VEXDREN-5564 format. One record per residue (C-alpha): residue in one letter; x, y, z. Coordinates in Angstrom, 3 decimals. Layout:
<pts>
A,X,Y,Z .
...
</pts>
This chain:
<pts>
M,0.000,0.000,0.000 .
S,1.050,3.541,-0.609 .
S,1.181,6.160,2.059 .
D,-2.244,7.491,1.197 .
G,-3.873,4.098,1.581 .
R,-4.546,3.517,-2.146 .
L,-3.150,0.705,-4.266 .
P,-0.315,1.879,-6.588 .
R,-1.478,2.268,-10.198 .
R,1.133,-0.228,-11.455 .
R,-0.487,-2.949,-9.388 .
I,-3.936,-2.047,-10.672 .
A,-2.603,-2.263,-14.226 .
C,-1.194,-5.729,-13.509 .
V,-4.524,-6.854,-12.100 .
A,-6.317,-5.412,-15.136 .
A,-3.942,-7.270,-17.479 .
C,-4.672,-10.523,-15.671 .
L,-8.375,-9.840,-16.014 .
A,-7.961,-9.271,-19.739 .
I,-6.254,-12.682,-20.101 .
V,-9.013,-14.336,-18.102 .
S,-11.557,-12.512,-20.231 .
W,-10.004,-13.987,-23.377 .
V,-10.051,-17.502,-21.864 .
S,-13.462,-17.292,-20.222 .
P,-15.404,-14.056,-20.924 .
E,-18.386,-14.997,-18.782 .
F,-16.219,-15.702,-15.732 .
A,-14.320,-12.446,-16.263 .
H,-17.413,-10.289,-16.461 .
A,-18.803,-11.825,-13.326 .
E,-15.648,-11.553,-11.261 .
D,-13.476,-8.748,-12.645 .
E,-15.064,-5.891,-10.710 .
T,-15.047,-7.855,-7.454 .
I,-11.370,-8.735,-7.857 .
L,-10.462,-5.160,-8.694 .
R,-12.330,-3.782,-5.718 .
N,-10.646,-6.307,-3.458 .
E,-7.301,-5.139,-4.804 .
L,-8.336,-1.588,-4.007 .
G,-8.597,-2.685,-0.413 .
L,-12.329,-2.119,-0.097 .
T,-14.277,-3.822,2.637 .
P,-17.562,-5.513,1.713 .
K,-19.294,-2.397,2.989 .
G,-17.016,-0.245,0.810 .
R,-17.736,-2.393,-2.235 .
S,-21.435,-2.078,-1.530 .
T,-21.065,1.684,-1.203 .
L,-19.262,1.938,-4.540 .
D,-21.932,-0.181,-6.266 .
A,-24.632,2.052,-4.815 .
L,-22.809,5.203,-5.932 .
I,-22.462,3.912,-9.493 .
R,-26.189,3.118,-9.645 .
E,-27.081,6.509,-8.174 .
A,-24.758,8.276,-10.631 .
E,-26.547,6.580,-13.524 .
T,-29.939,7.576,-12.156 .
A,-28.925,11.212,-11.551 .
R,-27.368,11.430,-14.996 .
N,-30.440,10.023,-16.732 .
E,-32.727,12.406,-14.829 .
G,-30.578,15.443,-15.624 .
R,-29.706,16.139,-11.975 .
Y,-26.181,17.201,-12.858 .
V,-25.222,18.837,-9.565 .
R,-25.966,15.605,-7.739 .
A,-24.283,13.591,-10.483 .
R,-21.101,15.606,-10.049 .
E,-21.121,15.108,-6.285 .
I,-21.453,11.360,-6.809 .
A,-18.679,11.351,-9.438 .
D,-16.343,13.061,-6.967 .
S,-17.206,10.434,-4.341 .
I,-16.556,7.581,-6.775 .
L,-13.188,9.026,-7.801 .
R,-12.131,9.427,-4.171 .
I,-12.700,5.712,-3.698 .
D,-11.383,4.641,-7.121 .
P,-9.359,7.366,-8.906 .
D,-9.417,5.477,-12.225 .
S,-13.093,4.557,-12.167 .
P,-14.565,4.676,-15.689 .
F,-17.934,5.446,-14.064 .
G,-16.547,8.379,-12.082 .
H,-14.682,9.869,-15.041 .
G,-17.590,9.201,-17.381 .
T,-20.144,10.846,-15.099 .
L,-17.869,13.825,-14.491 .
G,-17.251,14.198,-18.240 .
I,-20.974,14.228,-18.984 .
V,-21.601,16.838,-16.285 .
L,-18.755,19.059,-17.526 .
H,-20.074,18.771,-21.079 .
R,-23.799,19.170,-20.598 .
A,-24.112,21.275,-17.455 .
E,-20.960,23.400,-17.375 .
G,-20.000,23.663,-21.037 .
S,-16.335,23.004,-20.204 .
L,-15.601,21.075,-23.364 .
P,-11.817,20.454,-23.073 .
R,-12.096,19.189,-19.487 .
A,-15.118,17.086,-20.416 .
L,-13.166,15.520,-23.281 .
Y,-10.309,14.590,-20.936 .
H,-12.569,12.775,-18.479 .
L,-14.650,11.050,-21.152 .
T,-11.520,9.827,-22.929 .
R,-10.142,8.597,-19.608 .
S,-13.390,6.774,-18.969 .
L,-13.211,4.956,-22.327 .
E,-9.607,3.980,-21.701 .
Q,-10.496,2.478,-18.328 .
F,-13.471,0.589,-19.784 .
E,-11.081,-1.046,-22.253 .
V,-8.498,-1.779,-19.543 .
R,-10.946,-3.288,-17.088 .
Y,-13.481,-4.997,-19.312 .
G,-11.621,-5.557,-22.561 .
P,-13.073,-5.369,-26.067 .
A,-15.971,-7.740,-25.377 .
R,-19.220,-6.386,-26.726 .
Y,-21.490,-7.220,-23.815 .
S,-21.019,-6.880,-20.103 .
Q,-23.107,-5.806,-17.165 .
Y,-21.923,-2.256,-17.917 .
H,-22.641,-2.367,-21.643 .
I,-25.142,0.536,-21.523 .
W,-22.645,2.634,-19.559 .
H,-20.010,2.046,-22.217 .
L,-22.365,2.913,-25.081 .
T,-23.420,6.109,-23.315 .
I,-19.832,7.255,-22.848 .
L,-18.964,6.351,-26.448 .
Q,-21.903,8.359,-27.762 .
E,-21.151,11.349,-25.513 .
T,-17.471,11.360,-26.523 .
A,-18.332,11.121,-30.213 .
Q,-20.736,14.051,-29.908 .
L,-18.184,16.128,-28.016 .
N,-15.424,15.448,-30.542 .
G,-17.753,16.625,-33.290 .
A,-18.647,19.767,-31.336 .
I,-15.011,20.846,-31.145 .
G,-14.215,19.952,-34.742 .
R,-12.330,16.670,-34.158 .
N,-14.154,14.888,-36.960 .
E,-11.614,12.133,-37.589 .
E,-11.844,11.126,-33.932 .
K,-15.628,11.273,-34.123 .
L,-15.645,8.852,-37.059 .
K,-13.496,6.366,-35.147 .
L,-15.826,6.546,-32.151 .
L,-18.882,6.110,-34.371 .
D,-17.301,2.947,-35.778 .
Q,-16.844,1.618,-32.242 .
L,-20.369,2.636,-31.331 .
E,-21.868,0.778,-34.285 .
Q,-19.766,-2.329,-33.574 .
Q,-20.919,-2.458,-29.950 .
G,-24.426,-1.067,-30.329 .
D,-27.657,-2.625,-31.449 .
R,-28.646,-0.304,-34.269 .
P,-26.931,1.127,-37.396 .
I,-25.720,4.714,-37.221 .
A,-24.448,5.225,-40.777 .
A,-26.367,8.495,-41.115 .
D,-24.326,10.007,-38.282 .
R,-21.174,9.585,-40.365 .
G,-22.498,11.910,-43.033 .
W,-21.905,15.063,-41.032 .
P,-18.244,14.540,-39.989 .
L,-17.401,13.263,-43.482 .
M,-18.982,16.398,-44.943 .
R,-17.025,18.610,-42.516 .
L,-13.849,16.862,-43.708 .
R,-14.901,17.691,-47.304 .
R,-15.082,13.993,-48.146 .
Y,-18.335,14.604,-49.978 .
D,-18.519,11.374,-51.984 .
E,-18.011,9.275,-48.866 .
A,-20.533,11.378,-46.972 .
R,-23.172,10.983,-49.655 .
S,-22.487,7.249,-49.947 .
S,-22.813,6.741,-46.194 .
V,-26.072,8.641,-45.987 .
E,-27.601,6.988,-49.041 .
Q,-26.537,3.596,-47.725 .
A,-28.314,4.379,-44.478 .
L,-31.514,5.431,-46.224 .
G,-31.369,2.416,-48.533 .
T,-30.965,-0.154,-45.779 .
P,-34.130,-2.321,-45.469 .
G,-35.932,-1.648,-42.235 .
Y,-33.898,1.485,-41.602 .
G,-36.897,3.250,-40.141 .
Y,-35.511,4.905,-37.026 .
F,-36.842,8.447,-37.348 .
G,-33.885,10.188,-35.702 .
Q,-31.499,8.583,-38.176 .
R,-33.665,9.424,-41.178 .
I,-33.934,13.095,-40.201 .
T,-30.167,13.099,-39.586 .
A,-29.630,11.593,-43.025 .
Y,-31.806,14.164,-44.783 .
N,-30.152,17.031,-42.903 .
A,-26.757,15.652,-43.917 .
I,-27.792,15.491,-47.592 .
C,-29.046,19.071,-47.277 .
A,-25.661,20.190,-45.897 .
I,-23.690,18.221,-48.495 .
E,-25.592,19.782,-51.391 .
G,-25.140,23.199,-49.791 .
E,-21.395,22.761,-49.451 .
L,-21.234,21.614,-53.077 .
Q,-23.149,24.831,-53.890 .
H,-25.951,23.101,-55.774 .
R,-28.777,25.599,-55.288 .
E,-31.817,23.601,-56.416 .
E,-30.581,20.327,-54.931 .
T,-29.958,22.087,-51.607 .
Y,-33.450,23.533,-51.620 .
L,-35.128,20.204,-52.423 .
A,-33.054,18.189,-49.920 .
C,-33.573,20.698,-47.095 .
L,-37.267,21.011,-47.852 .
R,-37.608,17.204,-47.735 .
S,-36.123,17.236,-44.232 .
A,-38.706,19.805,-43.098 .
Q,-41.528,17.825,-44.698 .
L,-40.399,14.669,-42.901 .
D,-40.283,16.449,-39.573 .
R,-43.678,18.000,-40.190 .
A,-45.184,14.597,-40.964 .
E,-43.500,12.371,-38.379 .
G,-41.281,14.377,-36.043 .
D,-41.678,16.117,-32.730 .
G,-40.578,19.437,-34.180 .
D,-36.898,19.949,-34.958 .
P,-36.089,23.625,-35.670 .
V,-32.951,22.616,-37.608 .
A,-35.107,21.078,-40.328 .
Y,-36.993,24.341,-40.855 .
T,-34.047,26.743,-40.658 .
N,-32.116,24.552,-43.102 .
A,-35.106,24.522,-45.424 .
A,-35.233,28.326,-45.149 .
I,-31.557,28.507,-46.160 .
G,-32.391,26.375,-49.181 .
A,-35.331,28.633,-50.042 .
L,-33.137,31.729,-49.801 .
A,-30.612,30.067,-52.104 .
M,-33.421,30.046,-54.693 .
L,-34.400,33.624,-53.720 .
K,-37.747,32.378,-52.392 .
V,-37.755,34.990,-49.616 .
D,-41.401,34.697,-48.587 .
E,-41.162,30.926,-48.319 .
A,-37.988,31.265,-46.262 .
E,-39.780,33.531,-43.798 .
R,-42.668,31.072,-43.450 .
L,-40.270,28.197,-42.796 .
I,-38.334,30.132,-40.158 .
L,-41.566,31.125,-38.428 .
E,-42.575,27.464,-38.413 .
G,-39.225,26.640,-36.838 .
T,-39.855,29.125,-34.005 .
E,-42.776,26.945,-32.898 .
H,-40.496,23.970,-32.156 .
F,-38.010,24.665,-29.397 .
S,-35.444,21.880,-29.019 .
T,-32.807,21.520,-26.335 .
G,-29.220,21.092,-27.472 .
T,-29.596,22.391,-31.027 .
V,-27.454,25.138,-32.522 .
S,-30.361,26.374,-34.602 .
N,-32.050,29.563,-33.373 .
P,-34.881,30.486,-35.763 .
W,-35.346,33.889,-34.107 .
L,-31.773,34.799,-35.020 .
D,-32.403,33.895,-38.664 .
L,-35.654,35.822,-38.591 .
M,-33.985,38.918,-37.127 .
I,-31.310,38.925,-39.830 .
L,-33.996,38.527,-42.498 .
Y,-36.018,41.423,-41.054 .
I,-32.991,43.737,-40.845 .
G,-32.233,43.156,-44.521 .
Q,-35.852,43.983,-45.339 .
G,-35.794,47.166,-43.248 .
R,-38.422,45.820,-40.838 .
M,-36.755,47.113,-37.698 .
P,-39.664,46.760,-35.217 .
E,-40.035,43.087,-36.084 .
A,-36.265,42.734,-35.936 .
L,-36.228,44.129,-32.401 .
D,-38.930,41.718,-31.293 .
A,-37.041,38.831,-32.926 .
M,-33.836,39.903,-31.154 .
R,-35.521,39.733,-27.755 .
R,-36.924,36.298,-28.553 .
M,-33.557,35.199,-29.924 .
F,-31.973,35.762,-26.509 .
E,-34.851,34.018,-24.731 .
W,-34.329,30.975,-26.984 .
R,-30.566,31.015,-26.502 .
N,-30.791,31.408,-22.724 .
S,-33.017,28.325,-22.586 .
Q,-30.304,26.172,-24.159 .
P,-27.917,24.081,-22.024 .
P,-24.470,25.537,-21.190 .
Y,-22.598,23.341,-23.655 .
M,-24.267,25.240,-26.523 .
E,-22.672,28.508,-25.354 .
E,-19.564,28.050,-27.495 .
Q,-21.598,27.043,-30.544 .
N,-23.738,30.128,-31.176 .
R,-22.775,32.915,-28.749 .
A,-20.689,34.884,-31.262 .
Q,-23.270,34.389,-34.004 .
S,-25.986,35.833,-31.749 .
E,-23.766,38.759,-30.791 .
M,-22.900,39.474,-34.419 .
A,-26.583,39.515,-35.374 .
S,-27.268,41.899,-32.477 .
A,-24.418,44.125,-33.640 .
M,-25.976,44.368,-37.123 .
F,-29.284,45.372,-35.569 .
L,-27.630,48.022,-33.386 .
L,-25.621,49.335,-36.324 .
V,-28.753,49.976,-38.369 .
A,-30.590,51.263,-35.276 .
G,-28.037,54.070,-34.906 .
H,-25.900,52.686,-32.067 .
P,-22.499,52.062,-33.685 .
F,-20.464,52.157,-30.456 .
E,-22.452,49.323,-28.944 .
A,-22.296,47.465,-32.273 .
A,-18.507,47.857,-32.307 .
R,-18.118,46.551,-28.772 .
I,-20.302,43.507,-29.387 .
S,-18.851,42.644,-32.808 .
R,-15.323,42.930,-31.387 .
R,-16.324,40.457,-28.698 .
A,-17.602,38.085,-31.386 .
L,-14.362,38.545,-33.325 .
D,-12.168,37.819,-30.303 .
R,-14.218,34.817,-29.155 .
P,-15.532,33.059,-32.265 .
D,-17.952,30.179,-32.094 .
R,-16.955,26.599,-32.564 .
T,-18.329,25.292,-35.845 .
G,-18.756,21.615,-35.062 .
Y,-22.556,21.789,-35.260 .
T,-22.678,23.822,-38.490 .
S,-21.390,23.339,-42.003 .
S,-19.529,26.665,-41.877 .
D,-15.786,27.020,-41.450 .
S,-14.242,29.349,-38.888 .
E,-13.042,31.710,-41.647 .
Q,-16.631,32.282,-42.744 .
M,-17.722,33.261,-39.228 .
E,-14.655,35.325,-38.327 .
S,-14.648,37.244,-41.616 .
A,-18.277,38.195,-40.982 .
A,-17.456,39.470,-37.489 .
A,-14.493,41.427,-38.885 .
L,-16.726,43.056,-41.508 .
V,-19.366,44.072,-38.968 .
Y,-16.697,45.398,-36.612 .
T,-15.105,47.395,-39.435 .
V,-18.358,49.048,-40.464 .
S,-19.299,49.681,-36.826 .
C,-15.991,51.415,-36.039 .
R,-16.149,53.486,-39.204 .
T,-19.732,54.541,-38.471 .
A,-18.835,55.354,-34.869 .
A,-16.030,57.568,-36.178 .
Q,-18.546,59.470,-38.320 .
L,-20.770,59.931,-35.290 .
R,-17.800,61.331,-33.345 .
R,-17.118,63.846,-36.128 .
E,-20.760,64.922,-36.046 .
E,-20.471,65.472,-32.294 .
A,-17.235,67.399,-32.772 .
S,-18.901,69.784,-35.228 .
S,-21.136,71.179,-32.477 .
S,-18.832,70.837,-29.452 .
P,-16.538,73.381,-27.747 .
F,-13.052,73.678,-29.232 .
L,-11.112,71.571,-26.725 .
E,-13.764,68.877,-26.629 .
S,-13.906,68.780,-30.425 .
I,-10.161,68.074,-30.535 .
W,-10.636,65.003,-28.345 .
L,-13.662,63.857,-30.366 .
N,-11.784,64.137,-33.652 .
Y,-8.871,62.234,-32.135 .
D,-11.283,59.527,-31.001 .
A,-12.703,59.381,-34.523 .
F,-9.176,58.894,-35.848 .
R,-8.584,56.019,-33.395 .
L,-11.808,54.365,-34.501 .
E,-10.845,54.696,-38.150 .
L,-7.503,53.024,-37.407 .
R,-9.328,50.129,-35.765 .
A,-11.650,49.900,-38.764 .
W,-8.618,49.751,-41.064 .
A,-6.976,47.006,-38.998 .
A,-10.198,44.960,-38.915 .
A,-10.588,45.405,-42.671 .
R,-7.091,43.959,-43.155 .
R,-8.078,40.999,-41.016 .
A,-11.249,40.512,-43.037 .
A,-9.204,40.681,-46.240 .
A,-6.865,37.974,-44.953 .
L,-9.783,35.738,-44.011 .
L,-11.431,36.279,-47.409 .
A,-8.203,35.795,-49.349 .
G,-9.206,32.340,-50.578 .
D,-10.764,32.441,-54.023 .
R,-13.572,30.070,-53.083 .
I,-14.776,31.984,-50.040 .
L,-14.732,35.419,-51.731 .
V,-16.463,34.223,-54.898 .
S,-19.024,32.373,-52.798 .
T,-19.592,35.503,-50.728 .
V,-20.545,37.671,-53.703 .
R,-22.958,35.024,-54.988 .
P,-26.252,35.751,-53.188 .
Y,-27.345,33.430,-50.374 .
L,-24.899,30.708,-51.312 .
P,-23.246,28.491,-48.658 .
G,-19.471,28.612,-48.526 .
G,-19.028,32.372,-48.288 .
S,-18.716,34.798,-45.399 .
E,-21.627,34.337,-42.986 .
I,-22.867,37.899,-43.402 .
S,-25.967,39.613,-44.759 .
E,-25.976,40.629,-48.403 .
W,-26.374,44.339,-47.600 .
I,-23.144,44.397,-45.561 .
Q,-21.329,42.584,-48.367 .
L,-21.600,45.771,-50.440 .
E,-18.871,47.167,-48.159 .
L,-16.365,44.713,-49.686 .
P,-15.167,46.931,-52.575 .
R,-14.240,49.651,-50.105 .
L,-12.586,47.251,-47.668 .
L,-10.797,44.856,-50.053 .
G,-10.326,47.115,-53.047 .
P,-12.572,47.493,-56.120 .
G,-10.266,45.465,-58.373 .
V,-10.290,42.387,-56.148 .
V,-14.057,42.411,-55.797 .
A,-14.634,43.124,-59.490 .
A,-12.609,40.028,-60.388 .
A,-14.563,37.938,-57.861 .
V,-17.888,39.195,-59.255 .
E,-16.809,38.373,-62.801 .
K,-15.950,34.816,-61.812 .
A,-19.173,34.506,-59.816 .
R,-21.172,35.511,-62.897 .
S,-19.520,32.758,-64.910 .
L,-20.452,30.164,-62.276 .
E,-23.958,31.353,-61.452 .
S,-26.972,29.637,-62.957 .
L,-29.675,31.501,-61.018 .
E,-31.072,34.159,-63.362 .
R,-32.340,36.490,-60.650 .
A,-28.870,36.703,-59.116 .
D,-27.844,39.365,-61.626 .
G,-29.392,42.152,-59.533 .
Y,-26.896,41.407,-56.754 .
F,-23.973,41.390,-59.182 .
L,-25.136,44.743,-60.586 .
A,-25.181,46.107,-57.032 .
F,-21.525,45.095,-56.639 .
D,-20.772,46.669,-60.036 .
A,-22.282,49.934,-58.813 .
E,-20.219,49.972,-55.621 .
V,-17.040,49.050,-57.530 .
A,-17.646,51.928,-59.974 .
W,-18.294,54.286,-57.046 .
Q,-15.028,53.315,-55.377 .
R,-13.217,53.907,-58.671 .
G,-14.720,57.400,-58.954 .
D,-16.773,56.683,-62.086 .
A,-20.004,58.584,-61.372 .
A,-21.656,57.863,-64.732 .
K,-21.124,54.114,-64.487 .
T,-22.185,54.169,-60.830 .
L,-25.547,55.757,-61.649 .
D,-26.087,53.429,-64.612 .
R,-25.402,50.321,-62.516 .
V,-27.519,51.637,-59.644 .
D,-30.544,52.054,-61.915 .
A,-30.028,48.580,-63.402 .
A,-29.602,46.956,-59.996 .
L,-32.670,48.650,-58.500 .
A,-34.744,47.334,-61.399 .
A,-33.412,43.769,-61.051 .
L,-33.224,43.235,-57.291 .
P,-36.025,41.403,-55.447 .
R,-38.282,43.891,-53.671 .
P,-37.541,42.599,-50.129 .
E,-33.878,43.677,-50.428 .
V,-34.595,47.009,-48.760 .
Q,-31.192,47.608,-47.120 .
I,-29.381,47.007,-50.417 .
T,-31.802,49.462,-52.021 .
A,-30.922,52.084,-49.402 .
H,-27.193,51.622,-50.018 .
L,-27.585,51.870,-53.795 .
S,-29.867,54.891,-53.485 .
A,-27.293,56.732,-51.383 .
I,-24.331,56.201,-53.718 .
G,-26.542,56.703,-56.775 .
A,-27.753,60.029,-55.394 .
R,-24.202,61.209,-54.832 .
A,-23.220,60.119,-58.344 .
A,-26.243,61.900,-59.859 .
W,-25.344,65.070,-57.920 .
M,-21.795,64.967,-59.288 .
L,-23.205,64.586,-62.824 .
G,-25.496,67.599,-62.321 .
N,-28.692,65.535,-62.347 .
K,-30.124,67.103,-59.208 .
E,-33.690,65.884,-59.637 .
R,-32.500,62.286,-59.801 .
A,-30.229,62.901,-56.811 .
Y,-33.140,64.257,-54.741 .
A,-35.343,61.280,-55.642 .
L,-32.666,58.766,-54.653 .
L,-31.807,60.639,-51.434 .
S,-35.487,60.725,-50.463 .
Q,-35.665,56.976,-51.004 .
A,-32.570,56.368,-48.869 .
L,-33.862,58.585,-46.057 .
Q,-37.242,56.860,-46.066 .
I,-35.680,53.378,-45.875 .
D,-32.646,53.893,-43.638 .
P,-31.404,57.430,-42.917 .
G,-28.373,55.971,-41.123 .
V,-26.970,54.767,-44.457 .
L,-25.677,58.300,-45.149 .
R,-23.616,58.150,-41.964 .
R,-22.314,54.647,-42.697 .
L,-21.252,55.658,-46.211 .
D,-20.022,59.152,-45.201 .
I,-22.315,60.903,-47.679 .
E,-23.308,64.566,-47.343 .
L,-26.915,65.713,-47.701 .
P,-27.397,68.885,-49.801 .
V,-29.617,71.272,-47.828 .
R,-30.816,74.841,-47.384 .
F,-30.609,76.276,-43.873 .
R,-33.515,78.166,-42.338 .
A,-33.577,79.571,-38.797 .
G,-36.180,81.189,-36.584 .
E,-35.713,84.548,-34.875 .
S,-34.561,83.307,-31.481 .
A,-30.919,83.250,-30.419 .
V,-31.085,79.505,-29.813 .
A,-32.416,78.841,-33.326 .
R,-29.768,81.009,-34.983 .
R,-26.900,79.545,-32.945 .
T,-28.067,75.969,-33.614 .
L,-28.139,76.698,-37.311 .
E,-24.563,78.015,-37.183 .
L,-23.442,74.800,-35.502 .
L,-25.255,72.590,-38.000 .
Q,-23.569,74.371,-40.890 .
N,-20.335,72.724,-39.696 .
S,-21.831,69.218,-39.756 .
P,-20.037,66.648,-41.937 .
R,-23.468,65.226,-42.785 .
L,-24.756,68.426,-44.399 .
I,-23.657,70.552,-47.336 .
E,-25.321,73.801,-48.391 .
G,-26.952,74.157,-51.768 .
G,-29.710,71.554,-52.093 .
A,-33.464,71.176,-51.988 .
F,-33.628,69.567,-48.531 .
I,-34.176,71.965,-45.653 .
V,-32.713,72.166,-42.162 .
E,-34.977,74.353,-40.046 .
T,-34.375,75.465,-36.456 .
L,-37.073,77.035,-34.313 .
S,-37.571,78.001,-30.680 .
E,-41.113,78.482,-29.435 .
G,-41.951,78.796,-25.764 .
E,-39.919,76.314,-23.753 .
N,-39.165,73.970,-26.641 .
A,-36.464,74.266,-29.283 .
T,-36.561,72.136,-32.425 .
A,-34.284,71.334,-35.345 .
C,-35.886,69.466,-38.262 .
L,-34.825,67.915,-41.541 .
L,-37.428,68.540,-44.258 .
G,-37.707,67.120,-47.749 .
P,-37.988,69.090,-51.001 .
Q,-41.775,68.997,-50.693 .
G,-41.750,69.932,-47.021 .
E,-42.062,66.351,-45.733 .
V,-40.560,65.808,-42.278 .
Y,-37.693,63.275,-42.122 .
G,-36.651,63.879,-38.542 .
C,-36.786,66.418,-35.719 .
G,-34.714,66.918,-32.605 .
Y,-36.410,68.419,-29.557 .
V,-34.884,69.926,-26.417 .
T,-36.226,71.743,-23.379 .
P,-33.968,74.165,-21.459 .
R,-32.449,72.796,-18.265 .
P,-32.082,74.897,-15.129 .
E,-29.339,77.516,-15.574 .
E,-28.569,76.273,-19.110 .
D,-27.361,79.108,-21.354 .
T,-28.093,79.617,-25.045 .
E,-24.777,78.095,-26.181 .
A,-25.229,74.859,-24.234 .
L,-28.853,74.526,-25.348 .
A,-27.919,75.060,-29.006 .
R,-25.142,72.441,-28.837 .
R,-27.503,69.941,-27.276 .
L,-30.132,70.612,-29.941 .
A,-27.577,70.083,-32.703 .
Q,-26.720,66.685,-31.193 .
E,-30.400,65.739,-30.986 .
F,-30.862,66.725,-34.617 .
H,-28.182,64.316,-35.793 .
Q,-29.696,61.499,-33.759 .
A,-33.209,62.121,-35.039 .
A,-32.359,62.836,-38.688 .
F,-29.953,59.924,-39.223 .
A,-31.556,57.142,-37.211 .
P,-34.341,54.769,-38.292 .
R,-37.988,55.546,-37.704 .
I,-40.053,52.693,-36.316 .
D,-43.813,52.294,-36.722 .
L,-45.267,50.951,-33.501 .
T,-48.162,49.328,-35.368 .
Q,-45.809,46.759,-36.916 .
A,-45.051,44.876,-33.688 .
D,-45.456,45.040,-29.966 .
I,-42.451,47.225,-29.235 .
Q,-41.911,47.897,-25.571 .
S,-38.447,49.364,-25.599 .
L,-37.603,51.289,-28.752 .
D,-39.201,53.857,-31.015 .
G,-36.864,55.881,-33.144 .
S,-39.589,57.958,-34.760 .
P,-39.126,61.743,-34.572 .
T,-41.825,62.537,-32.040 .
A,-41.892,64.083,-28.625 .
A,-41.857,60.572,-27.174 .
G,-38.556,59.825,-28.867 .
G,-36.484,60.628,-25.783 .
R,-38.451,58.245,-23.581 .
N,-38.235,55.489,-26.173 .
R,-34.518,56.028,-26.662 .
E,-34.087,55.717,-22.905 .
R,-35.876,52.358,-23.021 .
M,-33.461,51.345,-25.779 .
R,-30.594,52.440,-23.525 .
I,-31.794,50.036,-20.808 .
I,-31.734,47.157,-23.328 .
L,-28.239,48.141,-24.441 .
D,-26.950,48.266,-20.876 .
G,-27.976,44.657,-20.401 .
L,-26.668,43.615,-23.800 .
V,-23.165,45.087,-23.706 .
G,-22.643,44.824,-19.953 .
S,-21.077,48.262,-19.619 .
D,-21.649,51.929,-20.240 .
P,-22.525,52.247,-23.925 .
R,-21.639,55.935,-23.894 .
S,-17.977,55.031,-23.801 .
S,-16.229,55.740,-27.088 .
D,-13.909,52.796,-26.756 .
P,-15.526,49.676,-28.252 .
H,-12.895,47.496,-26.575 .
R,-13.891,48.326,-23.015 .
</pts>
């Protein structure tokens, strides 16, 4: 005996080797006696052996019932008695995986458990602990897949099928697909579906989902749509409601530009919550709504997205946290909160999701986060310059310096995005609309690529994408890239021509792309002297998403008009310095001060109101301070989205330019405080 009262491990190994020999000679005798012999060698009294047996049974019960705190306590007790117990390590590994989400530690204990099962019980298929062994094998295979160890998962699946009672060929499809062994993956799945009597529903739905993913990775649009739709139809007919089937089918529908059908499928998926799935239909719905400019619905979907995610077990945290944060950052960017968007997207960039449960590669996810972070920082810099234009001299110096810092961060993130998108396949796939294999980012943000990567690089990618594309309606998206490339090259005439062609060809739901094209088209028309066309396009951009002018750093041509009060005149002087405004157009900036209220409004050529900032004097506030505050409110109201409360039950945000705007913005601030976990007024998106 050692000094601590436990048998040295060398002696245990010798005993285990003897048991293995006995097992080979007489398996039945070995399985009946091996545990008793081992426990005797551990020096356990009959009472101790009885205690260990009871603990193992209780651990199994607690594990099966999902009482993970109790299961961990029992695992610790087992390991104190028997430090190499496969039951103790196995139970602890399951708890660390499912309840704590500590995947590397869970993998260590599960692997140790499998090793000890082999040492103690040998390779025999059946024993009194056969179910235990199968459970640990299945858990370890799942965990290896979750962290991207697909070769190891395949080996474990082979062991599981050899020792189990049912075929699991369909499960091989996913890791083979992730390894890009597409022919083997398809063969395995088709073999599973073609096996007589292969009627286990879980395996059939797995097989159809695998075929869906394989066709997507091979970039076969119609085949992806049909395979994914078949999975949803099977679940609808026979399943308990698997959201993955519906979100995958929605991806297939989007690949065919069937936007309305995609929305219906995602909504159907929201009705089927499932524990332990990476799919979050509310996230997909929010991204869809943002692209369509439906911001109230997007806000409601964002709230539900977090409710769904928070209901998932801890081990899903590393699978979709960054994706959820990136989607939230896109919402906040369009909603006029670029600092919060920068902080959240940087967090997603620094802590990317694992991709074991999706068909995406890490480069696709990280490049998307880098793009969102780049645009967020650049937009935040524009907001700082707007603030500087109406701030005291010393404060404006600091604000302009902060804008410069943000632009440097945007540049650095753009370089990172360029490195991640350097592969020909991923960039070409990105510019092809709604096609798997590209950056996991919305199509409207992809129009930033010519500015970030260079117009020549993107133009070459678009040309190659055109040669590969078979979907006729995809040309509107390529024309949109052509317009942005021409704009970055300084060709105003070609920009306006491509903008008009793209707007005519794009599907109507692509509202955010329309806003982007309208903004650059308006600027191009202005440079060409076509002011009427410029006004029409600017009006369209302001109606859809007024924040697009800030994101693209485009000036709005206006006439300034002030009331008689000192506050109105001083506010107008401050607004004349705004980087968002340039004098000499048909739009009107009007400042007034009546009674206790002072207002600054942006009006259209026909007198339509696009946004108004309102302020009320504070105690002992002088004219200068009031005017500066009104100028700030004007920028927030004129270049932030307006939300119609009749579209959804919005409890926390209304960006419409009304007297209630301040109260609604404060409700939005409360949401942001909880989302970013710090003071969103800070200019530093890293803090």
